[in-house]
Structures are given as structure tokens and as C-alpha cells.
C-alpha positions as CSV (number, residue, x, y, z in Angstrom):
1,M,-6.5,-12.3,-47.5
2,R,-3.9,-12.6,-51.1
3,A,-6.5,-14.4,-52.5
4,D,-9.2,-11.5,-52.5
5,R,-6.5,-9.3,-52.8
6,L,-5.9,-11.2,-56.3
7,I,-9.7,-11.1,-57.3
8,A,-9.3,-7.4,-56.6
9,I,-6.8,-6.5,-59.1
10,V,-8.2,-8.8,-62.1
11,L,-12.0,-7.3,-61.6
12,T,-10.2,-3.7,-61.4
13,L,-8.0,-4.0,-64.1
14,Q,-11.0,-5.7,-66.1
15,A,-13.5,-2.3,-65.2
16,R,-10.5,0.0,-65.9
17,G,-8.9,-1.4,-68.8
18,R,-5.4,-0.4,-68.3
19,C,-3.3,0.3,-64.7
20,T,0.2,1.1,-63.6
21,A,1.1,-1.1,-60.7
22,G,1.1,2.6,-58.4
23,E,-2.6,3.0,-59.7
24,L,-3.1,-0.4,-58.6
25,A,-1.6,0.0,-55.2
26,E,-3.7,3.5,-54.2
27,E,-6.6,1.9,-55.3
28,L,-6.3,-1.4,-53.2
29,E,-4.8,0.4,-50.4
30,M,-1.1,-1.9,-51.1
31,S,2.4,-1.3,-51.2
32,E,3.6,-0.5,-55.1
33,R,5.7,-4.1,-54.3
34,T,2.9,-6.0,-52.9
35,I,1.0,-5.2,-56.2
36,R,3.8,-6.4,-58.3
37,R,4.5,-9.5,-56.5
38,D,0.5,-10.0,-56.6
39,L,0.7,-9.2,-60.8
40,E,3.7,-11.7,-61.3
41,A,1.6,-14.5,-59.3
42,L,-0.8,-14.1,-61.5
43,C,0.9,-14.2,-64.7
44,M,2.7,-17.5,-63.2
45,A,-1.2,-18.8,-62.5
46,G,-2.2,-18.1,-66.4
47,V,-4.2,-15.0,-66.1
48,P,-3.6,-13.2,-69.3
49,L,-1.9,-10.3,-68.2
50,Y,0.3,-8.1,-70.6
51,S,2.3,-5.2,-69.4
52,E,3.4,-2.8,-71.6
53,R,6.2,0.0,-70.5
54,G,6.4,3.5,-71.1
55,R,4.3,6.5,-71.2
56,G,1.1,5.6,-71.2
57,G,1.9,2.1,-70.3
58,G,0.7,-0.2,-67.3
59,W,-0.7,-3.9,-67.1
60,T,-4.1,-5.2,-69.2
61,L,-6.0,-7.8,-68.7
62,L,-6.4,-9.6,-71.9
63,G,-9.2,-11.6,-73.0
64,G,-11.2,-13.6,-70.4
65,H,-14.7,-14.4,-69.7
66,R,-17.3,-11.3,-68.0
67,I,-19.9,-12.0,-65.4
68,D,-23.3,-10.8,-67.4
69,L,-25.0,-8.3,-65.2
70,S,-26.9,-6.6,-68.2
71,G,-30.3,-7.5,-67.1
72,L,-29.9,-4.6,-64.8
73,T,-31.6,-1.2,-65.7
74,A,-29.5,2.2,-65.4
75,K,-31.6,3.3,-62.4
76,E,-31.5,-0.4,-60.4
77,A,-27.3,-0.3,-60.9
78,Q,-27.4,3.5,-60.4
79,A,-29.6,3.4,-56.8
80,L,-27.4,-0.5,-56.1
81,F,-23.9,1.5,-56.4
82,S,-25.4,4.3,-54.3
83,A,-26.4,2.8,-51.7
84,T,-23.5,0.8,-51.1
85,G,-20.7,3.8,-51.3
86,P,-18.1,4.2,-48.4
87,G,-20.5,5.5,-46.0
88,S,-22.5,2.8,-45.8
89,A,-19.7,0.5,-45.7
90,A,-18.5,2.5,-42.7
91,A,-21.5,2.2,-40.6
92,L,-20.9,-1.9,-41.0
93,G,-17.4,-1.5,-39.3
94,P,-14.3,-3.0,-40.7
95,G,-15.6,-6.6,-40.3
96,F,-18.1,-6.2,-43.1
97,A,-16.6,-2.4,-44.8
98,D,-14.0,-4.4,-47.0
99,G,-16.3,-7.1,-48.0
100,L,-19.2,-4.6,-49.6
101,L,-16.5,-2.5,-51.0
102,A,-15.0,-5.9,-52.9
103,A,-18.4,-6.7,-53.6
104,R,-18.9,-3.1,-55.4
105,R,-16.0,-4.1,-57.9
106,K,-17.1,-6.8,-58.9
107,V,-20.6,-5.2,-59.6
108,L,-18.6,-2.3,-61.6
109,A,-16.3,-4.8,-63.5
110,A,-19.1,-6.9,-64.6
111,L,-21.4,-4.4,-65.3
112,P,-21.7,-3.7,-69.6
113,E,-19.3,-1.0,-70.7
114,P,-22.4,1.5,-71.6
115,L,-23.5,1.4,-67.9
116,R,-20.7,1.7,-66.3
117,A,-20.1,5.5,-66.2
118,Q,-23.5,6.0,-65.3
119,V,-23.1,3.8,-62.3
120,E,-19.7,5.4,-61.4
121,A,-21.4,8.5,-61.6
122,A,-24.1,7.6,-59.6
123,G,-21.9,6.7,-56.6
124,S,-20.0,9.6,-56.5
125,A,-22.9,12.3,-56.7
126,L,-24.8,10.3,-54.0
127,L,-23.4,10.0,-50.0
128,I,-24.7,8.3,-46.9
129,D,-23.1,9.6,-43.8
130,P,-24.7,7.2,-40.5
131,S,-21.9,9.7,-38.3
132,P,-23.8,12.0,-36.0
133,W,-23.0,15.7,-36.3
134,G,-19.8,16.4,-34.7
135,R,-18.9,12.7,-34.5
136,P,-17.1,11.1,-37.4
137,S,-18.2,7.5,-36.0
138,S,-20.4,6.4,-33.3
139,T,-22.2,3.5,-32.8
140,T,-25.9,5.3,-31.8
141,P,-28.9,4.2,-34.2
142,E,-29.4,5.9,-37.5
143,A,-33.1,7.7,-38.2
144,P,-34.6,6.4,-41.1
145,A,-34.3,8.9,-44.0
146,T,-37.3,11.1,-44.5
147,E,-39.2,10.7,-48.0
148,E,-38.5,14.1,-49.7
149,P,-41.0,15.0,-52.5
150,Y,-37.9,16.6,-54.5
151,L,-35.4,14.1,-53.9
152,E,-35.6,12.4,-57.3
153,A,-35.6,15.8,-59.5
154,L,-32.9,16.5,-57.6
155,R,-31.2,13.6,-57.8
156,E,-32.1,13.4,-62.0
157,A,-30.5,17.4,-62.1
158,V,-27.3,16.0,-60.3
159,L,-26.4,13.2,-62.4
160,A,-27.5,14.9,-65.8
161,G,-25.0,17.7,-64.5
162,V,-27.4,20.2,-65.5
163,Q,-28.6,23.8,-63.0
164,V,-31.5,24.1,-61.2
165,V,-33.9,26.7,-59.8
166,L,-34.5,26.0,-56.0
167,T,-37.1,27.2,-54.2
168,Y,-36.1,27.3,-50.7
169,E,-37.3,28.3,-47.4
170,P,-34.7,29.6,-45.0
171,P,-35.3,29.4,-41.1
172,G,-37.5,32.2,-40.3
173,R,-37.3,33.8,-43.8
174,P,-40.1,33.8,-46.8
175,A,-39.5,30.9,-50.0
176,E,-37.5,32.8,-52.4
177,G,-36.2,30.9,-55.9
178,R,-32.4,30.8,-56.7
179,L,-30.4,29.8,-59.2
180,V,-27.9,26.9,-58.2
181,H,-25.3,24.2,-59.4
182,P,-26.6,21.0,-58.0
183,L,-22.9,18.9,-57.0
184,G,-24.3,15.8,-55.3
185,L,-26.9,14.3,-52.2
186,V,-26.1,13.8,-48.9
187,C,-27.8,11.6,-46.5
188,K,-27.0,12.7,-42.8
189,R,-28.5,10.5,-40.1
190,G,-31.4,10.4,-42.2
191,V,-31.9,14.1,-43.7
192,W,-30.9,14.9,-46.6
193,Y,-29.4,17.7,-48.2
194,L,-27.9,19.1,-51.5
195,V,-24.6,20.5,-51.9
196,A,-24.5,23.0,-54.7
197,T,-22.6,26.3,-55.7
198,T,-24.0,29.7,-56.2
199,P,-22.7,33.1,-57.5
200,A,-22.0,33.6,-53.4
201,G,-19.9,29.8,-53.2
202,L,-20.9,26.5,-51.8
203,R,-23.9,26.1,-50.0
204,T,-25.6,23.4,-48.6
205,Y,-29.5,23.1,-48.5
206,R,-31.5,20.9,-46.8
207,L,-34.2,19.4,-48.7
208,S,-37.6,19.6,-45.9
209,R,-37.0,23.0,-46.7
210,V,-37.5,23.1,-50.2
211,R,-40.5,24.5,-51.9
212,A,-39.8,23.3,-56.0
213,V,-37.6,22.5,-58.5
214,A,-37.4,23.2,-61.9
215,L,-34.3,21.6,-63.9
216,T,-32.9,24.3,-66.7
217,D,-31.0,23.3,-69.7
218,E,-27.9,25.0,-68.7
219,P,-24.8,22.5,-67.6
220,V,-23.5,22.4,-63.7
221,E,-20.0,24.2,-63.4
222,P,-18.1,22.2,-60.8
223,P,-15.5,24.0,-59.0
224,P,-11.9,22.3,-60.0
225,G,-11.3,18.6,-58.8
226,F,-14.6,19.1,-56.9
227,D,-15.0,15.9,-54.5
228,L,-18.4,15.0,-52.5
229,A,-17.2,13.5,-49.9
230,A,-14.5,15.7,-49.3
231,T,-16.7,18.4,-49.4
232,W,-19.1,17.2,-47.1
233,T,-16.3,16.2,-44.5
234,E,-15.4,20.0,-44.3
235,V,-18.9,21.0,-44.2
236,S,-19.4,18.4,-41.1
237,E,-16.5,19.9,-39.5
238,Q,-17.2,23.6,-39.9
239,L,-20.8,23.1,-38.8
240,S,-19.7,21.3,-35.7
241,A,-17.1,23.8,-34.8
242,R,-19.5,26.7,-34.8
243,T,-22.0,24.5,-32.2
244,P,-19.6,22.7,-29.9
245,A,-21.3,19.7,-27.8
246,Q,-19.8,21.0,-24.5
247,L,-23.4,20.8,-21.9
248,A,-23.8,17.7,-20.3
249,V,-27.8,16.7,-20.0
250,E,-28.9,13.7,-17.7
251,V,-32.2,12.8,-18.9
252,A,-35.3,9.8,-17.8
253,V,-36.3,8.6,-21.0
254,E,-39.7,6.2,-21.6
255,A,-37.6,2.8,-22.8
256,D,-40.4,2.8,-25.9
257,W,-39.5,6.3,-26.9
258,L,-35.7,5.9,-26.7
259,P,-35.6,5.7,-30.9
260,R,-37.4,8.7,-31.4
261,L,-34.9,10.4,-29.1
262,H,-32.2,9.4,-31.4
263,A,-34.2,10.1,-34.0
264,M,-35.5,13.9,-32.9
265,V,-32.1,14.6,-31.0
266,G,-29.6,12.9,-31.7
267,T,-29.3,13.5,-35.5
268,W,-27.4,16.7,-34.2
269,W,-26.1,16.1,-30.5
270,P,-24.6,13.3,-28.8
271,V,-27.0,10.7,-27.3
272,E,-25.3,8.4,-24.8
273,E,-27.6,5.7,-22.9
274,T,-26.2,5.2,-19.6
275,S,-28.8,2.7,-17.8
276,M,-32.1,1.9,-16.6
277,T,-33.7,3.1,-13.5
278,F,-36.2,1.5,-11.6
279,D,-39.3,2.6,-13.0
280,G,-38.2,0.9,-16.2
281,R,-36.9,4.8,-17.7
282,A,-33.8,4.6,-19.7
283,T,-31.1,7.0,-18.0
284,V,-29.6,9.0,-21.0
285,T,-26.9,12.1,-21.3
286,I,-27.2,14.6,-24.0
287,R,-24.7,17.0,-25.4
288,F,-25.8,20.0,-26.2
289,A,-23.8,23.8,-26.9
290,N,-25.5,25.8,-24.6
291,V,-28.6,25.7,-21.7
292,S,-31.1,27.5,-24.4
293,I,-30.4,24.8,-27.1
294,A,-30.6,22.1,-24.5
295,A,-34.6,23.4,-23.5
296,A,-35.7,24.2,-26.9
297,E,-34.9,20.6,-28.0
298,L,-36.3,18.7,-24.7
299,V,-39.4,20.7,-24.4
300,R,-40.7,19.2,-27.8
301,L,-40.4,16.0,-25.5
302,L,-41.7,17.0,-22.6
303,D,-44.7,14.1,-22.3
304,H,-41.6,11.2,-22.5
305,V,-38.7,13.0,-21.1
306,E,-37.5,14.4,-17.9
307,V,-34.2,16.4,-17.3
308,L,-32.7,15.2,-14.3
309,S,-29.8,17.7,-14.4
310,P,-28.3,20.4,-14.7
311,E,-30.5,22.8,-13.0
312,A,-29.7,25.3,-15.3
313,V,-31.8,23.4,-17.8
314,R,-34.6,22.5,-15.5
315,A,-35.0,25.9,-15.2
316,E,-34.9,27.1,-18.6
317,M,-37.6,24.5,-19.2
318,A,-39.9,26.3,-16.4
319,A,-39.5,29.4,-17.7
320,I,-40.5,28.4,-21.1
321,G,-43.7,26.8,-19.5
322,Q,-44.3,29.9,-17.7
323,H,-44.3,32.0,-21.2
324,L,-46.6,29.9,-22.7
325,V,-49.2,29.9,-19.7
326,L,-49.0,34.0,-19.4
327,R,-49.5,34.5,-23.5
328,Y,-51.8,31.0,-23.9
329,G,-53.7,30.4,-20.5
330,K,-56.4,32.3,-20.3
331,L,-57.4,31.7,-23.9
332,P,-60.6,29.6,-24.4
333,P,-60.2,25.9,-25.0
334,L,-60.7,24.8,-28.3
335,A,-63.8,23.3,-29.3
336,T,-63.5,19.5,-29.4
337,S,-66.2,17.2,-31.8
338,P,-68.4,15.0,-29.9
339,P,-66.9,11.2,-29.8
């Protein structure tokens, strides 16, 4: 609607102080011609706008009232702005995304000047990515975010722009310390990741494998033109390309276990719910990279999920069971406490 667009122009000018018509067009995703018409309409409606030509010129909003949101603390404003970023807007769909992003502009414009820069920094340093791996958009439920003990310390380091000594435990290897330049935090389907640079280049660290964090006084040196959203998109595409989900596995899962299935398997692999069976279970198709990965993922849900096809995955899970019996079948039962 044009009224919403006119308000957005005023709020953008209120937040930035001075913008050219081209900058407004890019910010609001409109043509420059449309923006110029809107600016003329605002002037005719009595909005105090001033246009200055030449280098360094642009449109300026003179005077006017400002909504007072000075009661927000820096931490409250940062949390609000971070949690309502483009990733969250995308998860809501186009019907709500525009309204959410417009509300962000209003909050930013209404904040006191000393707080605005901090809030903008928080918004660009934290990203919520609701899409499953390998798919830029999906309607599968998102897993709840895990509680990570070092999330707050890393968030502080990112916002302060200081390097950290990260004690990290890669899969199958002992934990080791490393000096990294933290650039941003991403919550992907409920799992937190740190995007950072090291002497070896750009790296991504899963926070569940972080064992300790120590902030330093040394400033972060970000790559030229670093953008967290663009970098994360590239990282996601690279990881998905290395593990394409080509094998379709049909399983039957207890209906009340569907959310757990999405949380444990759907974080990485596409889960497509199809229909309900006669016994009240849901028939679901999950796409994995290969037979071995499918069996390793699904064996964790053995009591609640039955693999229906393909036969190769069923045979692989049977082989896993036989191996466990051979290794542990002769062990005495664990002692249990009396009831």
C-alpha cells in the first residue's frame, strides 16, 4: 500500500538523517521513479522535507516528532532487533514478513541516537535461519533452539568486536584451543553456530562442541565487505552440495514422535510427511545422502520408527544390530537398584 510506503520513507529518513532517492529506492525495494513521486507527495502533504543537490546531497527530514522508546535498555533493544531479522521474517511468509520488517524500521527510527548504532550492530551480527539444510525454504517445523552455555559470551565478543580463545572439540578428536575472530552467530533449525575467521580462513563452529571461551582485548579483523547473511548462504550451499539428499527412505513413526523426528533428523535431512497408517502411525519420507547415513540416523529412533523401504536401509540397520549383539550380547546385565 502507498500509505505504508510513505511512512517507510519518513522513518528511513528519520533514522538515517539524509538519503538520496536512489538509496531510498534500494532500501525499500522500489523503483527510483516511484520514490521520487512519493517524495513529492510527502512535500505537498506538508511533511518537512528538504532536498539538497550536488555531491553529498540528498533528502533530509527537518524537525518532526519522535516516538520515545528511551525506556528500552541496550540489551532489550538488541534482543528485539536480532530476533526479528530477515531470517525470522522469511519464516513467517510474505504475508507477515513485510509487516515485521516495517515494524523493525519504526523501532529503529524511534530509538534514541546513542542506542541506534548498537541495535543495528546486533541485527547484523546475529542471524536466524529457519530453513532445513539443503533447502532455502520449507514448511517443516523448526526445532527449538538449544541452550548453549557459551552463547552469551560469544554474543558479547561479536558485538564488542574482540578476538576470543575458543576451546573446541571436533568430532572424534580431543578439544584444543584456537584464537579466532568471531564475526557472527547463526541459529540454524535450533542449532547455534559461530562464524569466524582464523589464520586458515573462514570457519564455522557448532556451539555444542565449544568447551570454553575466553575474550581477549585484541580487535577483530573482518574480511573486507563481510556480510553475515551472504556468507552463511554460501556456507549452507557448500555443505549441502557435499551431502546431497538423494536417497528416499520411507518410515512409519508414532504420531506423537513426529516433532522429535523433525528435531533429531529434520535439522539436516528433508522430512516429508505423507499420510497416516491404519494403526495411527504416520508414514514419512526422509531423504538421506546414502544408505549408511540413513541407517546411522534412524537407529537412534529404533523404538519409535520403523523403516519400510528401501530394503538396503533395513539390511544395514539389521547389520548394526547384529554387530551390537556380537560385541555386547555376552556381557552380564547392568546392576539395577531395587524398586
